[in-house]
Structures are given as C-alpha cells and as structure tokens.
VOPAGU-2260 file (C-alpha; in pm, 1 decimal, decimal comma):
REM VOPAGU-2260
SITE   aa  ch    i         X         Y         Z
SITE  MET   A    0  -11933,7   -4950,2   13265,0
SITE  ALA   A    1  -11965,9   -5180,1   12962,0
SITE  VAL   A    2  -11732,8   -5478,0   12934,4
SITE  GLU   A    3  -11658,6   -5612,2   12586,7
SITE  GLU   A    4  -11675,0   -5990,1   12557,4
SITE  HIS   A    5  -11603,8   -6218,9   12263,5
SITE  ALA   A    6  -11776,4   -6551,8   12323,4
SITE  GLY   A    7  -11590,9   -6818,5   12128,1
SITE  ALA   A    8  -11271,1   -6623,2   12060,1
SITE  THR   A    9  -10960,3   -6844,0   12067,2
SITE  GLY   A   10  -10731,7   -6573,0   12203,2
SITE  ARG   A   11  -10455,9   -6656,2   11954,2
SITE  SER   A   12  -10269,0   -6384,6   11768,0
SITE  LEU   A   13  -10307,1   -6327,1   11394,3
SITE  GLY   A   14   -9942,7   -6422,5   11342,6
SITE  THR   A   15   -9995,7   -6761,4   11505,9
SITE  ILE   A   16  -10308,1   -6824,7   11298,8
SITE  LEU   A   17  -10132,1   -6731,0   10975,1
SITE  ALA   A   18   -9834,4   -6951,1   11057,3
SITE  GLU   A   19  -10064,5   -7252,1   11090,8
SITE  ASN   A   20  -10320,6   -7159,2   10826,9
SITE  PRO   A   21  -10183,2   -6901,8   10578,6
SITE  THR   A   22  -10485,5   -6923,6   10345,4
SITE  PHE   A   23  -10736,1   -6838,4   10619,3
SITE  PRO   A   24  -10757,3   -6462,2   10536,2
SITE  VAL   A   25  -10814,0   -6533,8   10166,6
SITE  ARG   A   26  -11088,1   -6787,9   10236,7
SITE  PHE   A   27  -11253,0   -6559,4   10492,4
SITE  LEU   A   28  -11252,2   -6260,5   10257,0
SITE  LEU   A   29  -11378,1   -6457,6    9956,1
SITE  LYS   A   30  -11673,2   -6581,7   10160,9
SITE  SER   A   31  -11748,5   -6228,4   10278,4
SITE  PHE   A   32  -11757,4   -6117,5    9913,1
SITE  ALA   A   33  -11971,2   -6418,5    9816,5
SITE  GLY   A   34  -12239,5   -6304,4   10061,6
SITE  MET   A   35  -12302,8   -6004,7    9837,0
SITE  ILE   A   36  -12449,5   -6220,9    9560,3
SITE  VAL   A   37  -12663,3   -6448,1    9778,2
SITE  GLY   A   38  -12730,5   -6376,5   10145,8
SITE  GLY   A   39  -12480,0   -6525,4   10388,7
SITE  GLU   A   40  -12746,0   -6718,1   10578,0
SITE  ASP   A   41  -12862,1   -6887,7   10257,9
SITE  LEU   A   42  -12503,4   -6967,6   10155,7
SITE  ASN   A   43  -12446,1   -7119,2   10500,0
SITE  ASP   A   44  -12756,6   -7334,3   10457,6
SITE  TRP   A   45  -12637,1   -7449,0   10114,2
SITE  LEU   A   46  -12294,8   -7537,5   10252,9
SITE  LYS   A   47  -12443,0   -7736,2   10541,4
SITE  ALA   A   48  -12680,0   -7919,5   10308,7
SITE  GLY   A   49  -12398,3   -7997,6   10064,5
SITE  ALA   A   50  -12576,9   -7809,4    9784,7
SITE  ILE   A   51  -12252,8   -7624,8    9710,8
SITE  SER   A   52  -11892,6   -7679,0    9814,0
SITE  ASN   A   53  -11659,2   -7433,4    9983,6
SITE  ARG   A   54  -11474,0   -7407,4    9653,9
SITE  ALA   A   55  -11792,6   -7295,9    9476,7
SITE  CYS   A   56  -11847,2   -7036,8    9749,4
SITE  TYR   A   57  -11493,5   -6905,7    9696,9
SITE  LEU   A   58  -11560,4   -6879,5    9322,1
SITE  ILE   A   59  -11873,5   -6672,8    9388,2
SITE  GLY   A   60  -11664,1   -6444,3    9608,7
SITE  LEU   A   61  -11398,5   -6419,8    9337,6
SITE  PHE   A   62  -11669,0   -6315,2    9091,5
SITE  VAL   A   63  -11759,4   -6022,3    9319,9
SITE  VAL   A   64  -11390,9   -5931,9    9359,7
SITE  CYS   A   65  -11364,6   -5918,2    8980,3
SITE  GLY   A   66  -11660,5   -5678,7    8980,3
SITE  TYR   A   67  -11473,1   -5456,2    9226,8
SITE  LEU   A   68  -11157,2   -5464,7    9015,8
SITE  LEU   A   69  -11345,9   -5389,4    8695,0
SITE  ALA   A   70  -11523,6   -5093,4    8857,3
SITE  LEU   A   71  -11197,5   -4962,5    9002,3
SITE  TRP   A   72  -11023,9   -4994,8    8665,2
SITE  LEU   A   73  -11309,7   -4813,2    8489,2
SITE  ASN   A   74  -11302,0   -4532,8    8748,1
SITE  LEU   A   75  -10932,9   -4479,3    8684,3
SITE  ARG   A   76  -10934,7   -4538,9    8307,3
SITE  ARG   A   77  -11230,1   -4312,8    8236,7
SITE  ARG   A   78  -11130,0   -4066,5    8511,8
SITE  LEU   A   79  -11477,4   -4070,7    8657,2
SITE  TYR   A   80  -11335,2   -3922,3    8977,3
SITE  GLU   A   81  -11293,5   -3593,0    8789,3
SITE  THR   A   82  -11671,5   -3578,4    8750,0
SITE  THR   A   83  -11777,8   -3735,6    9082,0
SITE  LEU   A   84  -11586,3   -3898,6    9366,1
SITE  MET   A   85  -11891,1   -4078,6    9503,9
SITE  PRO   A   86  -11855,7   -4414,1    9319,6
SITE  LEU   A   87  -11485,1   -4438,1    9402,2
SITE  MET   A   88  -11548,5   -4350,1    9766,7
SITE  LEU   A   89  -11813,6   -4622,0    9789,5
SITE  LEU   A   90  -11582,3   -4874,1    9622,5
SITE  VAL   A   91  -11296,2   -4804,6    9860,5
SITE  GLY   A   92  -11523,3   -4788,1   10165,0
SITE  GLY   A   93  -11701,2   -5111,6   10076,7
SITE  GLY   A   94  -11378,6   -5298,0   10001,9
SITE  LEU   A   95  -11213,4   -5182,2   10323,9
SITE  ASN   A   96  -11520,3   -5291,3   10521,2
SITE  HIS   A   97  -11441,1   -5650,6   10422,3
SITE  VAL   A   98  -11089,5   -5604,5   10557,3
SITE  LEU   A   99  -11220,2   -5437,1   10872,9
SITE  ILE   A  100  -11455,2   -5728,1   10944,8
SITE  PHE   A  101  -11169,3   -5973,2   10895,8
SITE  PHE   A  102  -10947,7   -5793,4   11147,9
SITE  SER   A  103  -11231,8   -5776,1   11399,3
SITE  ARG   A  104  -11344,8   -6138,3   11353,1
SITE  TYR   A  105  -11033,0   -6345,4   11280,5
SITE  ILE   A  106  -11013,5   -6408,2   11658,0
SITE  PHE   A  107  -11288,2   -6670,7   11617,8
SITE  GLU   A  108  -11091,1   -6858,1   11348,3
SITE  LYS   A  109  -11410,1   -6944,1   11160,6
SITE  GLU   A  110  -11423,4   -6842,7   10796,2
SITE  ASN   A  111  -11804,1   -6875,0   10792,0
SITE  TYR   A  112  -11824,5   -6577,4   11030,0
SITE  ALA   A  113  -11778,4   -6375,1   10711,7
SITE  LEU   A  114  -12125,6   -6486,1   10600,4
SITE  SER   A  115  -12305,9   -6329,8   10896,0
SITE  SER   A  116  -12597,8   -6117,1   10774,2
SITE  ARG   A  117  -12512,9   -5846,7   11029,8
SITE  TYR   A  118  -12230,7   -5724,5   10803,5
SITE  ALA   A  119  -12435,7   -5712,3   10483,3
SITE  LEU   A  120  -12522,5   -5341,9   10508,0
SITE  GLN   A  121  -12155,1   -5247,2   10547,8
SITE  PHE   A  122  -12058,6   -5457,7   10246,8
SITE  GLN   A  123  -12343,6   -5331,7   10026,6
SITE  VAL   A  124  -12173,4   -4991,7   10016,2
SITE  GLY   A  125  -11917,4   -5138,7    9776,5
SITE  ILE   A  126  -12183,4   -5300,7    9557,6
SITE  LEU   A  127  -12355,8   -4964,0    9526,2
SITE  GLY   A  128  -12021,8   -4813,2    9419,0
SITE  ILE   A  129  -11981,6   -5082,5    9152,1
SITE  ILE   A  130  -12331,8   -5029,8    9012,8
SITE  LEU   A  131  -12294,5   -4649,0    9008,3
SITE  THR   A  132  -11963,2   -4686,0    8825,9
SITE  PHE   A  133  -12119,2   -4919,6    8570,4
SITE  ALA   A  134  -12413,3   -4682,9    8520,6
SITE  LEU   A  135  -12182,4   -4389,0    8450,4
SITE  VAL   A  136  -11960,8   -4588,3    8214,8
SITE  TRP   A  137  -12261,8   -4738,7    8036,7
SITE  ARG   A  138  -12377,3   -4388,4    7953,6
SITE  LEU   A  139  -12031,5   -4269,8    7847,6
SITE  GLU   A  140  -11892,4   -4581,8    7677,8
SITE  ASP   A  141  -11917,2   -4582,2    7300,7
SITE  ARG   A  142  -12130,7   -4849,4    7140,5
SITE  GLY   A  143  -11825,8   -5038,0    7012,5
SITE  ARG   A  144  -11713,8   -5148,7    7359,3
SITE  LYS   A  145  -11943,8   -5449,7    7370,2
SITE  ALA   A  146  -11711,2   -5660,3    7586,5
SITE  VAL   A  147  -11707,5   -5407,2    7872,9
SITE  ARG   A  148  -12081,0   -5350,0    7849,6
SITE  GLY   A  149  -12136,3   -5726,1    7849,2
SITE  LEU   A  150  -11927,4   -5774,8    8165,7
SITE  MET   A  151  -12112,3   -5495,3    8340,3
SITE  GLY   A  152  -12445,9   -5641,1    8237,3
SITE  VAL   A  153  -12356,0   -5991,5    8360,7
SITE  PHE   A  154  -12245,7   -5857,6    8698,9
SITE  CYS   A  155  -12558,5   -5646,9    8748,9
SITE  LEU   A  156  -12780,5   -5938,3    8645,5
SITE  ALA   A  157  -12605,0   -6167,0    8895,5
SITE  ILE   A  158  -12655,6   -5911,5    9173,9
SITE  LEU   A  159  -13022,5   -5870,5    9078,2
SITE  LEU   A  160  -13093,8   -6244,7    9068,3
SITE  GLY   A  161  -12894,8   -6326,1    9383,4
SITE  ASN   A  162  -13042,5   -6046,7    9590,9
SITE  GLY   A  163  -13388,5   -6121,4    9452,6
SITE  TYR   A  164  -13356,0   -6482,1    9569,1
SITE  THR   A  165  -13234,7   -6368,4    9913,2
SITE  THR   A  166  -13527,8   -6127,9    9946,6
SITE  TYR   A  167  -13771,0   -6404,6    9848,9
SITE  ARG   A  168  -13620,0   -6635,0   10114,1
SITE  GLU   A  169  -13637,9   -6362,4   10378,9
SITE  LEU   A  170  -14004,7   -6298,7   10305,6
SITE  LYS   A  171  -14071,6   -6671,3   10346,3
SITE  LYS   A  172  -13888,8   -6673,8   10680,8
SITE  ALA   A  173  -14054,3   -6356,8   10813,4
SITE  PRO   A  174  -14352,0   -6527,5   10987,6
SITE  ASN   A  175  -14120,0   -6771,4   11166,4
SITE  ARG   A  176  -13889,1   -6489,5   11274,8
SITE  GLU   A  177  -14185,1   -6294,2   11409,9
SITE  ALA   A  178  -14307,7   -6595,2   11607,7
SITE  LEU   A  179  -13959,4   -6655,7   11749,4
SITE  PHE   A  180  -13922,6   -6297,6   11872,4
SITE  GLU   A  181  -14269,2   -6298,7   12022,9
SITE  GLU   A  182  -14164,7   -6610,9   12214,0
SITE  LYS   A  183  -13844,2   -6437,6   12327,7
SITE  ALA   A  184  -14037,4   -6129,0   12439,0
SITE  ALA   A  185  -14273,8   -6337,6   12650,6
SITE  LEU   A  186  -13985,3   -6531,8   12805,5
SITE  ALA   A  187  -13789,3   -6212,4   12876,5
SITE  LEU   A  188  -14065,7   -6084,5   13104,2
SITE  GLU   A  189  -14026,2   -6391,2   13325,8
SITE  ILE   A  190  -13646,1   -6396,2   13352,2
SITE  PRO   A  191  -13590,9   -6117,4   13612,3
SITE  GLY   A  192  -13811,4   -6295,3   13866,7
SITE  MET   A  193  -13676,9   -6647,4   13815,8
SITE  THR   A  194  -13525,0   -6823,0   14115,6
SITE  GLU   A  195  -13179,1   -6977,8   14109,3
SITE  GLU   A  196  -13335,9   -7323,4   14069,6
SITE  GLU   A  197  -13550,7   -7208,3   13777,8
SITE  LEU   A  198  -13250,8   -7051,0   13608,3
SITE  LYS   A  199  -13050,5   -7372,8   13639,7
SITE  ALA   A  200  -13341,2   -7584,0   13515,9
SITE  ASN   A  201  -13385,4   -7363,6   13208,0
SITE  ALA   A  202  -13017,9   -7277,4   13149,9
SITE  GLY   A  203  -12980,6   -7453,3   12815,2
SITE  ALA   A  204  -13303,2   -7314,0   12672,8
SITE  LEU   A  205  -13223,9   -6957,8   12783,7
SITE  GLU   A  206  -12872,2   -6966,7   12642,9
SITE  ASP   A  207  -13001,1   -7099,0   12310,2
SITE  LYS   A  208  -13289,9   -6853,4   12291,3
SITE  PHE   A  209  -13078,7   -6545,6   12364,9
SITE  GLU   A  210  -12758,4   -6677,0   12200,2
SITE  TYR   A  211  -12541,9   -6611,7   12503,9
SITE  ARG   A  212  -12347,7   -6890,2   12669,9
SITE  LYS   A  213  -12159,6   -6727,3   12954,5
SITE  GLY   A  214  -12404,1   -6802,2   13230,5
SITE  VAL   A  215  -12775,5   -6753,9   13281,9
SITE  GLU   A  216  -12701,4   -6522,5   13575,2
SITE  LYS   A  217  -12564,7   -6266,9   13330,8
SITE  ILE   A  218  -12873,2   -6304,4   13114,4
SITE  GLN   A  219  -13091,7   -6242,0   13417,8
SITE  ASN   A  220  -12885,5   -5939,8   13523,8
SITE  ALA   A  221  -12916,7   -5792,1   13175,0
SITE  PHE   A  222  -13295,0   -5822,5   13177,1
SITE  ARG   A  223  -13312,6   -5681,3   13529,6
SITE  ILE   A  224  -13131,1   -5370,3   13406,2
SITE  LEU   A  225  -13387,1   -5337,5   13126,2
SITE  GLN   A  226  -13672,1   -5388,2   13373,6
SITE  GLU   A  227  -13539,0   -5131,2   13622,1
SITE  ASN   A  228  -13507,3   -4873,2   13346,0
SITE  ASN   A  229  -13835,9   -4959,6   13171,1
SITE  LEU   A  230  -13659,5   -5042,0   12847,3
SITE  ASN   A  231  -13730,6   -5281,5   12561,6
SITE  VAL   A  232  -14011,9   -5528,7   12643,6
SITE  PHE   A  233  -14044,6   -5376,0   12990,2
SITE  ARG   A  234  -14137,4   -5032,0   12860,4
SITE  GLN   A  235  -14462,7   -4915,1   13016,1
C-alpha cells in the first residue's frame, strides 16, 4: 500500500535537463566523489560559508576519480583479478553506485544532492576496493616503482586525513543530534492527538522538524499508524 513520493522533484526528463545543462551529470558525479574525502555535510557547510568554491569541490572529486582509475589500471596491469576478484568487484560496485545515485536523484536537479551523507556507505565500497588494490600492489610492487608507491601513499593519506576530520566533526555534533532526536521523539507522541487547529498552528514547525512538506495531515496519519501498531516511539 506504499506510495512513493519525491518531494522537490521537477518532473523533467533527463534529456530536457541535459539539453539545458549538459555539464550537470559531470558536476553531480564529481561532488559525489568529493564526499569520499571529506563528509558531504561538511563540504556543504564549507560551500555555504564560502570556505571553498564549487571548482575546488570538483577538483577534490577529480582526485578521487584518479584514485579509482589508478586502482583499476593496477588491477588490470598486475592481473590481481587472477589472485582475487574482491578488489575489482568493490571498485566496479562502488563506481556504479555513484552512477546509480545520479540516475535516481537527477530528478531534483540539484548537484549538491550528491553530497548527502545517506549515500556515503554505498560509495565507501569503492574506496575499500581502492585501498585493497593498493595494499596488494604495495606488497607485490618492486622497490624501484617509487612513483606508483608515492601516488598510492598520497591517496591513502588523503582518505585518512579527510575521514579523520569528518569523524572528529561528527563526534562534536553527536550531543546536538541526540538532543534534536529526543525533542522529535517527545513531539511525535503528541502528534496523533492534535486537533486540526493545533496542526495548522504548528504546521511550519512540524514540517521542519520531520523534514516533510506535503501537509501536516500526512505527518499525523503516519504517526497514527505507528501508534496503532505500537512501533517506534510508541512501542510499549
């Protein structure tokens, strides 16, 4: 009985979007790759604050793409797939996840959708494939190939520093996130019993809190379903 809804979708076809803005897919994909160095939420904050430009964000994404290409080339050149297919499978799976997210999210026509943290786990599959490839090649590569080893080392260091910074930021935000969800949980218990007047009076706050802007009646109906089935915050 579920009905899929896309709040904010423009409804335009991909062909129409490409005709008007042919670079949109490239910009979207580069930003999705950039979110693998530093978390998408942090990159979004930097962009809004003017700390970095869109061009800098694209360059970060291009750096990750180069890591993919280097890992793919090493897999094929050193025939690592003859020993284990796992790194190559992760590379292909991770890379195609970026494409999959583009085809499922181009309907919003917002390139910053690529920086949503909800996709990070899907994209990290590819990063794991890159690092496994580099680890295998590092062990097999003769000591004379300093250039390749240097490139691998720079990429891994960038991933370590970027992800370390993101983790630090997330730990700093954790108390605020906890407080926000406690506030949502308390508000959710009140929603099923709200009158029509109360819903209208609190419409803006409810839509902002629960990030749904298609009517507070639908929000109330959703929480009534949870209440009737003793689910989520209504669980006894």
